[in-house]
DRENRO-822784 format. One line per 5 residues: their letters; for each residue x, y, z of C-alpha. Coordinates in nm, 3 decimals. Layout:
% residues N
A> X Y Z  ...
END
This chain:
% residues 56
SGYIQ> 5.049 -5.969 1.818  4.819 -5.869 2.099  4.835 -5.503 1.999  4.715 -5.573 1.644  4.434 -5.796 1.774
EQNEK> 4.326 -5.529 2.022  4.327 -5.260 1.753  4.124 -5.484 1.522  3.861 -5.541 1.791  3.835 -5.178 1.902
IYAPR> 3.896 -4.980 1.583  3.902 -5.177 1.260  3.641 -5.455 1.294  3.353 -5.220 1.386  3.427 -5.037 1.060
GLLLT> 3.434 -5.355 0.852  3.815 -5.365 0.829  4.080 -5.613 0.938  4.444 -5.525 0.992  4.671 -5.825 0.933
DPIER> 4.976 -5.850 1.158  5.282 -5.769 0.940  5.484 -6.034 1.127  5.258 -6.297 0.968  5.374 -6.172 0.625
GMRVL> 5.745 -6.162 0.706  5.737 -5.785 0.772  5.699 -5.725 0.396  5.332 -5.630 0.382  5.088 -5.420 0.580
EISVF> 4.750 -5.562 0.482  4.411 -5.409 0.557  4.110 -5.611 0.444  3.778 -5.439 0.371  3.461 -5.635 0.441
EDRGS> 3.141 -5.528 0.271  2.790 -5.665 0.269  2.724 -5.735 -0.099  2.348 -5.709 -0.040  2.363 -5.346 0.071
VRTSP> 2.629 -5.216 -0.167  2.495 -4.992 -0.441  2.644 -5.040 -0.785  2.798 -4.732 -0.941  3.052 -4.701 -1.223
SSSMS> 3.333 -4.615 -0.979  3.255 -4.904 -0.740  3.233 -5.152 -1.029  3.564 -5.029 -1.162  3.738 -5.054 -0.825
SCSST> 3.607 -5.405 -0.763  3.738 -5.521 -1.101  4.078 -5.367 -1.044  4.117 -5.541 -0.707  4.085 -5.889 -0.860
R> 4.419 -6.064 -0.885
END
């Protein structure tokens, strides 16, 4: 929807996030994607653990 696109452009994208329109998922899922630059991410035990747990 236009509202979701507008919110992505103004709020989420500048923070490295993307909100997926729930209508695209049949109103079953609210999805927020997190974008990170792998070159600037520091490795710590907690970040390694969270990245492993997010793999499907």
